[in-house]
N, C-alpha and C positions, 0 to 999 in steps of 0.2 A: 473573682472575678478571678486574679490571676491563678488559683487554680483547676476552674476551668481552661483558660488557653494551655496551661504545662501539655496536655499532648499533642494540641496539634503543631505547638511549636516542636517538641520534642520529635513530634514524627514527620514534619520538616524539614526538620536537620537532619533525620535519618534517611530520609527521599535523597537529597542533594547527594551524602554521604554516599548513597549505593549507588545514585550516577554518575559519580567522578568513577569512581570504580568498572563499571560495566562500561563506561567511555571506551576506557580503553583497552576490553576485551574485542568491541564490536567495528573500532577503526581501523586499528592496526593493527590486525590481526593477519596473517598469510593463504587460509582457511579460506578468509572472503575477496579474495581476491576477485572471485568470480564471477560477486555482484556486483561489484562496480564494471564488469565488465556489458549485462547484461545491463545494468541503468543504463551506463553510455551506450551502447553499439547504437544507436537512432540517431544518433548527434553525430556521431561519425557516417554516418551513410545519408543524412538529409545536409552535413559538410558540402559532403563530397559530390551530391546534386544540384548542391546549390552553383559551386564550385562547373559543373562540368555547363549546365545554365553560363552562368562569369564567361567562364571560357568558349564554348561557342558564340554571345553575342546576342541568346534567343531569349526575350519576351515572357517576362513566365504568366500566367492563369489564378489571379489571387485565389477566384474560388476554387478553380483546378486544385489547387496546392492545401487548401480546404478542408476539399473531404480526403485530400491524403492523410494529410497527420488525425482527419477523425477515425477514418480507420485505424491507420498504423495503433494510433491509442490506444482502443477499443481491443485488435484483434494483436498485438504485443505485450506493447505496452502493460497492459492493467492484465491481460490473462496470462501471461508469462513471467515480464520483468517482473512488476513489480510485487507478483503472486509469489513466485520460487526464488526471490528478492527477501520476501519474509519471512519463508521457510525458513531458510538460512537464519536468520537475525530473528527471529523469537522463538524457534525452534529449540534452539540453543542454549536458550538464555537461565533455561534451571538444566534440561537436558547436557549439556557443554558443562555445566557442572559439577551432576553427577560421573560423569563419564572422567574427567578431570577428578575425580575424589575429592573436591572441597568443598560442595555446600555443605559439610554439615559447620563450615568455620561460620559460615551465616545463620544457623539456624540452633548455634551454641552462644552465639550473639544474645544479646535484654533487648529484641524484634519483634515487633509480631509479626507472622506472618504476611497476615493483607498487605502492609508494609512495606514484607518486599516484595510481594510479587504486586504492586503500583510502581514500587523503584525501577524495580527489573523490565514491568512493563515501559515507562516513559520514557527510559535509559534507552531499548529497544525502538522510541514514534519516532525519538530525538534521530538516529540513527539514521533508519528508514526517511525518516523527514526532510533527510538532507542529503541525502545522498538522491531520493527517488524526484524528487521537486524541482530542484538542482536539474535534473536530467531534463525535465519537462521543459520548463524556461529556455534553459541553453538546444535542445532542438527547436522552438519555437522561431527561433532567435537566427539557428541553425537554414533552418527554411525558408529561412527570408528577407535571409540579407543576402540577396544580389539582385529586388528589385530597389529603387531609385525612394530618394528618401522623403522627398512629396508621398511617392505608392503609400508608402507603410504607415507615416503621416495619417494620411487618410483613411487606410485602413484600420488602425490604431483608434487613432480618434472619429471619426466620422460613419464609419460599417462596421462595428463590434467590436473589430480585434483584441481587443483591451481585453474585453469584458469577457469574451472565449477562452484570454490567458490564464483569467485569476479563477476561469471555471476551469482547466486542466489543471493546475497547478491544485483548488482545491478537491479536485475529483481525486488526485494522487493523494491525498494528504489526506480525505476518507480510506484512498483501499490500504494506508497503513494503520491504518487503525482499527479499522476493521480484518482483515488479512494477516494482525500483529496480532489482534485478540485473540482469532481462531487458533493460532501459530501459535501461542504460548502452552494454549489449551492444552492441546493440545503432547506440545515437548513434556503438559504432567504428566498427560494418562495415557500413552502411550511408549516403549523401550523400541520398538523402531520406526523414525520420522518418515516412511514411505509409506506405510500404512495411511497415516490419518492424510496424507500429502494425494496420493490418489485417489483418493475415500471425496477429496471436499472440491480437488476436481475434474471429476464426475459429475458430482452435486452442481458444479458452478456450470459448467457444457451442457449441461439440462436443462438448463434452470428458463429457459422458456417452452418447453414441452409441459415443464410441472403444472397445475393444478392455482391459482392464477394465489390462493393459500398458503401455498408449501414454495412458491417462490419467494413468499420475502424473508422465508429464514432461509435465504443466502446474504452474499453482499455482491454482487455483481447485479443483483436485479438495480438495488441501487444507486450502483454506480451509474451502471447503463440510464437512472431517469436522473439523472444532477449531468452527463454530459450537454453541452452547449448542443451540439453539433449531434444528430440523426443519425447512423449509420445507412437506414436506406436511402437519403439527400444523396451519402457522399457515393459510396459506390450501386451501379445499378445488377441489381443483383434479383434475379427471379420469388416472383412472390413465393414459389414453393421451395425453394435454397436450405439447402442447409446453412447458409450463411444469416439467413434470414434470422434463422431462431437464433443464432446466437448472439445477434445486436438488439435486434428490439425486441423491447415487452411489448405483451398485447395490453397490458391496461398498468402503465410505466406512473410510481408517483409522484407528484407534484414538485420540484429542486425540495422546498423547504423540509415535506413529508419524509424527505428519502433520506437526508441530512441529522434528521430526529432518529427516524429507523433507525438510521446503520450506527448513530449513536446508543440507542437503547440496546439494539445484539450486545453491543462493542460491551456496557457491561453488563446491561447479565451472564453473558461470559466472562470479564472476570472474576464474575461475585463469588460463580461458580466455579472459580479457579482458587480462592479465594479462600474457600469450604476444601477443595481438597488437599492444595498445600499444610491447613492446618493437622489434617486427618496424613499427613504424608508422613512415614519411615525413612529410613536414609540404608541400607544392607550396597554396599558395593559389592559382598560377592558373591552377590547375582548376575552381577554387567557384567 
């Protein structure tokens, strides 16, 4: 039994070692400052919104603010902030090593390349989760902080506000998992990150126009299905409006199915990425 457990123990130790190395690069880099700006820009806007309400003595509408949060969450936070944040974090996990001519150190180590993929993905996922999930939490707090404590307690515990908060943080985590796996694979397959970024961005944008089967080969389909507040209820849009196609799933999946579908999609992409890494040859001269 000890011989059967040895590989798992070794791989776990190697993954933890990769995590320690990669997190320093991910969190403490000047090149990633724009990711923090994208992530926490809505927090600043919501805080300013609450400050103005407090200053003017305006009594807010919980329902209206919930709709505002739902719309901003889908149209800005998921589609732009988390999307491009994952481009910056996961797209550079391998591509950045190639540009810095340091990937060969990993390849020369007694380390399975599949373990390297898992370790790098988990490091990117941990960084993205900390940044964007904390942003989602702070956005929620900043938007509702000008309400009285009694109103907030009523909203959280009797009007499903707490369930909405958990759902938004969970959807943010799913977005980091889905977009993270996509852009880790893109960093392995493409030298120019602009090309896959544009392709994925367009594919996600036209998701509402695609046949039902093709819609499922995207991240945003599952994210929209798992969001706790539907956008047509949040914003009054015409049925023929482009916003309707961006926000609505013609045949949304159940939340449990959406979570499972996104995780399966992520595992498939990571498996294909592992195969790509096993065949990868380093030639810094062509970069």
